[in-house]
GUPA-440678 format. One line per field, with one value per residue: residue in one letter; x, y, z of N, C-alpha, C, O in turn. Coordinates in steps of 0.001 Angstrom, whole numbers. Layout:
resn: c(A, ...)
nu: c(X, ...)
nv: c(Y, ...)
nw: c(Z, ...)
cau: c(X, ...)
cav: c(Y, ...)
caw: c(Z, ...)
cu: c(X, ...)
cv: c(Y, ...)
cw: c(Z, ...)
ou: c(X, ...)
ov: c(Y, ...)
ow: c(Z, ...)
//
This chain:
resn: c(X, X, X, X, X, X, X, X, X, X, X, X, X, X, X, X, X, X, X, X, X, X, X, X, X, X, X, X, X, X, X, X, X, X, X, X, X, X, X, X, X, X, X, X, X, X, X, X, X, X, X, X, X, X, X, X, X, X, X, X, X, X, X, X, X, X, X, X, X, X, X, X, X, X, X, X, X, X, X, X, X, X, X, X, X, X, X, X, X, X, X, X, X)
nu: c(-63318, -60498, -59295, -58205, -56272, -55514, -54488, -52330, -50759, -50021, -48700, -46512, -45161, -44952, -42830, -40337, -41067, -41530, -38906, -37712, -39032, -38152, -35475, -35539, -36417, -34241, -32227, -33134, -32982, -30172, -29239, -30363, -29058, -26476, -26752, -27672, -30251, -31639, -30937, -31830, -32605, -33270, -35388, -37114, -37638, -39058, -41355, -42331, -42948, -45248, -47069, -47086, -48663, -51133, -53480, -54567, -54976, -52487, -49928, -47193, -46713, -47234, -45288, -42943, -43231, -43076, -40433, -39086, -37612, -39459, -39166, -39460, -37880, -34804, -31514, -28767, -26205, -25308, -26075, -25663, -27554, -29392, -28354, -28781, -31203, -33385, -35334, -34199, -35177, -33975, -31590, -32294, -30968)
nv: c(-27997, -29820, -30104, -32563, -31254, -29024, -30375, -31636, -29421, -28562, -30898, -30863, -28433, -27950, -28995, -27743, -25086, -25026, -25472, -23049, -21250, -22108, -21505, -18685, -18196, -19251, -17510, -15078, -15801, -16078, -13423, -12075, -13318, -12374, -9694, -8048, -7556, -5183, -4080, -2455, -4116, -6541, -5697, -5055, -7616, -8714, -7084, -7847, -10497, -10239, -9493, -11828, -13549, -12336, -13046, -11794, -11207, -11260, -11385, -11774, -9644, -7454, -7783, -7564, -4904, -3649, -4106, -2762, 149, 3064, 5392, 7545, 9082, 9029, 8512, 10809, 9885, 6579, 4955, 2424, 1093, -724, -3239, -4040, -5229, -4446, -1572, 1449, 4187, 7353, 9078, 12016, 15133)
nw: c(-36306, -37220, -40567, -43026, -44569, -42970, -40790, -41997, -42569, -39990, -39160, -40912, -40332, -37575, -35842, -36801, -36344, -33620, -32747, -33520, -31864, -29345, -29681, -29748, -27123, -25695, -26529, -25387, -22687, -22450, -23003, -20883, -18741, -19158, -18779, -20842, -21547, -21813, -24181, -27190, -29279, -28084, -26520, -28604, -29625, -27474, -27508, -29995, -29468, -27973, -29936, -31370, -29852, -29651, -30940, -33140, -36702, -39387, -38225, -38951, -40751, -39060, -37062, -38576, -39452, -36994, -36303, -38257, -39802, -39639, -41068, -43926, -45491, -47217, -45815, -45872, -45561, -45058, -42044, -41372, -39988, -40943, -40749, -38196, -37520, -36015, -35408, -34038, -32250, -33082, -31056, -29209, -30139)
cau: c(-62781, -59411, -59453, -56950, -55300, -54971, -53676, -51079, -49973, -49439, -47742, -45330, -44480, -44915, -41532, -39368, -41527, -41258, -37468, -37428, -39546, -37214, -34248, -35771, -36447, -32866, -31513, -33540, -32377, -28737, -28981, -30693, -27975, -25295, -27053, -27890, -31683, -32176, -30547, -33049, -33000, -33940, -36682, -37936, -38098, -40111, -42577, -42799, -43535, -46617, -47863, -47154, -49716, -52315, -54661, -55033, -54369, -51344, -48843, -45883, -46615, -47173, -43987, -41961, -43378, -42610, -38973, -38533, -37483, -40666, -38901, -39732, -36858, -33503, -30421, -27725, -25080, -25792, -25637, -25458, -28563, -30153, -27740, -29064, -32361, -34489, -35226, -33989, -35511, -32758, -31454, -32503, -29701)
cav: c(-29332, -29806, -30824, -33243, -30271, -28248, -31294, -31818, -28202, -28631, -32009, -30471, -27230, -27761, -29254, -26671, -23843, -25235, -25272, -21611, -20601, -22448, -20747, -17309, -18228, -19459, -16254, -14111, -16260, -15748, -11979, -11694, -13809, -11545, -8295, -7277, -7612, -3848, -3684, -2125, -5256, -7501, -5087, -5195, -9007, -8907, -6455, -8696, -11704, -9901, -9555, -13239, -14254, -11485, -13631, -10989, -11634, -10570, -11285, -11616, -8269, -6511, -7914, -6977, -3447, -3217, -4184, -1996, 1611, 3673, 6641, 7507, 9872, 8365, 9206, 11321, 8972, 5376, 4744, 996, 579, -1822, -4493, -4306, -6105, -3807, -119, 2183, 5589, 8174, 9864, 13469, 15871)
caw: c(-36497, -38193, -41836, -43373, -45071, -41855, -40001, -42746, -42385, -38653, -39173, -41671, -39862, -36125, -35205, -37057, -35712, -32193, -32562, -33640, -30656, -28272, -29950, -29296, -25658, -25228, -26760, -24361, -21428, -22462, -22884, -19510, -17891, -19365, -18506, -22069, -21857, -22107, -25534, -27937, -30109, -27195, -26202, -29805, -29682, -26456, -28031, -31091, -28871, -27588, -31167, -31726, -29098, -29442, -31567, -34263, -37973, -40005, -37239, -39602, -41250, -37939, -36411, -39487, -39381, -35676, -36280, -39376, -39741, -40196, -41781, -45360, -46191, -47169, -45132, -46769, -45383, -44387, -40668, -41196, -39065, -41544, -40348, -36782, -37424, -35302, -35505, -32788, -32378, -32944, -29832, -29393, -30151)
cu: c(-61670, -59737, -58156, -55868, -54682, -54103, -52328, -50171, -49282, -48389, -46425, -44516, -44283, -43516, -40500, -39773, -41287, -39780, -37094, -37890, -38624, -35912, -34388, -35756, -35037, -32036, -31857, -33004, -30905, -28499, -29361, -29583, -26737, -25573, -27287, -29362, -32285, -31723, -31821, -33525, -33723, -35313, -37632, -38460, -39201, -41422, -43181, -43463, -44973, -47555, -48098, -48326, -50999, -53593, -55225, -54342, -53163, -50189, -47494, -45695, -46446, -45845, -42904, -42033, -42846, -41078, -38314, -38505, -38717, -40413, -39126, -38712, -35512, -32469, -29427, -26517, -25607, -25211, -25335, -26522, -29363, -29618, -28076, -30288, -33545, -34257, -35069, -34296, -34248, -32764, -31680, -31170, -29827)
cv: c(-29280, -30619, -31579, -32273, -29472, -29123, -31524, -30601, -28225, -29741, -31599, -29385, -27129, -27908, -28168, -25341, -23892, -24966, -23790, -20863, -20869, -21682, -19289, -17251, -18379, -18194, -15240, -14511, -15866, -14249, -11471, -12109, -12919, -10048, -7431, -7197, -6259, -3310, -3469, -3283, -6315, -6980, -5216, -6623, -9279, -8257, -7312, -9961, -11443, -9949, -11013, -13943, -13440, -12003, -12856, -11433, -10786, -10376, -11030, -10192, -7293, -6583, -7291, -5457, -2911, -3181, -3282, -499, 2247, 4942, 6457, 8306, 9158, 9202, 9715, 10387, 7780, 5259, 3274, 343, -584, -3169, -4871, -5180, -5568, -2305, 479, 3638, 6411, 8958, 11324, 14171, 17149)
cw: c(-37548, -39444, -42118, -43848, -43922, -40955, -40681, -42586, -41027, -38598, -39830, -40973, -38361, -35540, -35530, -36409, -34210, -31902, -32614, -32383, -29465, -28448, -29495, -27768, -25091, -25412, -25671, -22983, -21356, -22280, -21498, -18549, -17984, -19248, -19729, -22454, -22208, -23450, -26353, -28804, -29291, -26788, -27387, -29940, -28657, -26894, -29140, -30554, -28413, -28792, -31549, -31058, -28933, -30113, -32740, -35540, -38376, -39030, -37901, -40104, -40102, -37201, -37292, -39453, -38060, -35605, -37316, -39115, -40380, -41013, -43279, -46169, -46091, -46422, -46167, -46749, -44593, -42984, -40417, -40351, -39637, -41090, -38908, -36574, -36651, -35346, -34121, -33046, -32182, -31636, -30141, -29270, -29391)
ou: c(-61876, -60367, -57122, -54687, -53469, -53096, -51299, -48953, -48089, -47306, -45349, -43287, -43507, -43061, -39830, -38917, -40884, -39449, -36255, -37209, -38347, -35308, -33456, -35146, -34680, -31232, -30964, -32613, -30440, -27647, -28744, -29211, -26029, -24717, -27120, -29685, -33340, -32088, -32782, -34725, -34687, -36281, -38824, -39612, -40162, -42492, -44398, -44440, -45814, -48697, -49184, -48920, -51868, -54672, -56266, -53240, -52875, -49550, -46737, -44635, -45602, -45327, -42041, -40999, -42235, -40502, -37105, -39275, -38995, -41346, -38996, -38686, -35118, -32538, -29268, -25893, -26277, -24012, -24808, -26414, -29954, -30365, -27677, -30400, -34609, -33118, -35724, -33738, -33519, -33803, -31302, -30352, -28861)
ov: c(-28756, -31675, -31277, -32461, -29262, -28660, -31599, -30740, -27939, -29542, -31954, -29421, -26287, -27027, -27697, -24568, -22898, -24305, -23332, -19955, -19968, -21254, -18727, -16353, -17711, -17846, -14614, -13646, -15377, -13851, -10533, -11351, -12734, -9229, -6213, -6808, -6200, -2195, -4225, -3420, -6917, -7738, -5459, -6821, -9992, -8823, -7478, -10440, -12340, -10392, -11380, -14846, -13820, -11458, -13230, -11979, -9747, -9324, -10166, -9598, -6399, -5558, -6566, -4790, -1843, -2330, -3059, 32, 1993, 5504, 5357, 8216, 8729, 10431, 9108, 10132, 7953, 5442, 2920, -839, -1354, -4146, -5943, -5823, -6188, -1837, 65, 4250, 6193, 9432, 11812, 13846, 17905)
ow: c(-38643, -39378, -41522, -43555, -43896, -40420, -40010, -42481, -40930, -38049, -39349, -41023, -37909, -34811, -34611, -35978, -33608, -30918, -31838, -31907, -28674, -27464, -28920, -27188, -24121, -24548, -25099, -22198, -20327, -21486, -20994, -17653, -16994, -19583, -19668, -23576, -22840, -23823, -26215, -29042, -29765, -26721, -27200, -30328, -28945, -26672, -29212, -31131, -28464, -28679, -31998, -31648, -28148, -29881, -33281, -35485, -37781, -39016, -37459, -39905, -40165, -36758, -36794, -39427, -38016, -34928, -37259, -38315, -41552, -41587, -43816, -47397, -45007, -46399, -47226, -47779, -43575, -42772, -39362, -40024, -38880, -41052, -38453, -35530, -36640, -35323, -33165, -33956, -31215, -31178, -31206, -28409, -29291)
//
C-alpha cells in the first residue's frame, strides 16, 4: 500500500521521468529511421533499457557500469572516447 511519502515521490517525479523515457524512445525511432540503429551507442542504450525493466535493484549503478569503460589501465594517449557516452570494445588488431 502506498504511503503519503511514496505517493509524494511519484507525484513529484513521474511527469519529468515520463518525458525522459519518451525522449529516449523518440531518439531510438529516429536512429532506426535513418539507418543508424546498429551504432554501438544505440546498441548500448537498448541493452541499458533491458536493465531498466529487469526488476532488480541498483538499476542506475548497473546501467552506468554497462555504459562505462571497464578498463583499469590509463591510455598513453587519449582517444577521446570519454566523450562518446558509451564504451566500445576496441577492435582487434
